N, C-alpha and C positions, 0 to 999 in steps of 0.2 A: 319222835318218841315211839317206842316199840308197843305193839299191841299186846294185851295180856297173854295171849297164847304164843307170842313170838319165840319165847324161850322154850316152851314145852315141845314144840315140833323138833328142834335140833336135839334136845335132850332125849326125846323118845327115840329118835334115829340112832343116837349114840348107844342107848341101852340095848336096842335091837342088834346093833353091831357087836356089842360086847357079848350078848347072848350067843351070837353066831360064832364069834372068835374063840371064846374061852373053852368050849368043849373041844375044838380042834387042837388048841395048844395043850390041852390037859389030857389028851389021850394016853400019854405015857406016865404022867406024874399026878394026875387027878387034882390039878391046881384049882379047878373050879369048885370041887368039893371042899378043899381047904379054905378057899376064899369065902364060901358060903358059911362054913363053920366059924371062921374068924368074925364075920359080920354078926352071926347069931350070938357069939360069945362077947360081942362088944369090943373086939380087938381092932376093928376098922370101922370107919364111918361109912354110912350108906353113900352110894354114888350120887344120889339126888342131892344130898347135903354138900358134897364136894363141888358138884356142878353149880349149885347156887352161889357158892363162894367164888368160884372161877368167874361166873357171869358178873358178879358184883365188882370184883377186883380187876378183871381183864375182859372188858367188853369185846364182843365179837362172836363168831360162830365156832363152836366146838366141832372139830373135824376128825379127831381121833382120840380114843381113850384106851389105855391099857392098864391092867392091874398086875404088877410084878411083885414077886417075893425075892428079896435079896438082902444079904448082910443082916439077917435077923429081923427084917421088918417089911411090911407091905408098903408099896409106893404106887400111887396113881400117876401115870405118865399121860399128860393131856396136851394136845395141840389145839391152838385157837387161831383161826383166821381173823386177825384184828382189822379194824378200820384202816383203810389205806392199803390193804393187801399184804401186810407183813404177817409172818407166822410166828407165834409165840409158843415155845415149848416149856411146859411146866412139869416139875417133879414135885409131888405133894405127898407128905407123910400121911398115909391112910388112917393112922390112929387118931391124929389130932387136927388134920387139915392144914398144917403149916406148910408153907412153900419152902422146899429144900433147895430148889434150883430153878432159875428162870433164864431162858435163852431167847433172844430176839425181842422185837417190839420195844416199846418204851413204857416203863413202869410209871403209873400215875403217882404223884407225890403223896406220901402218907397213907397209901392204900395197902401196901404189902404188910403182912403180919409176921 
């Protein structure tokens, strides 16, 4: 069983990674400003809420997170190192947290929404 802080450490590392990555990608398009505005306007869910769902539905360690805007919506792209060493790639609708696409790993029965 995981210790209470086991999820917080990887989540904190992911958030720091995002903070470092977003400004670099956004130098031309100011995507980080648009993402912050979308969060403040309630158009996207906070990363913390998304990561809590990912942890519940896809146990493992989050190793990469990206927030992309395309086709008129925000999408969180998340990679999880699952038990057994497989990589699970998720595309999650940032507005409602629904899984749009899942690649790799094995889905637990009845857990995907």
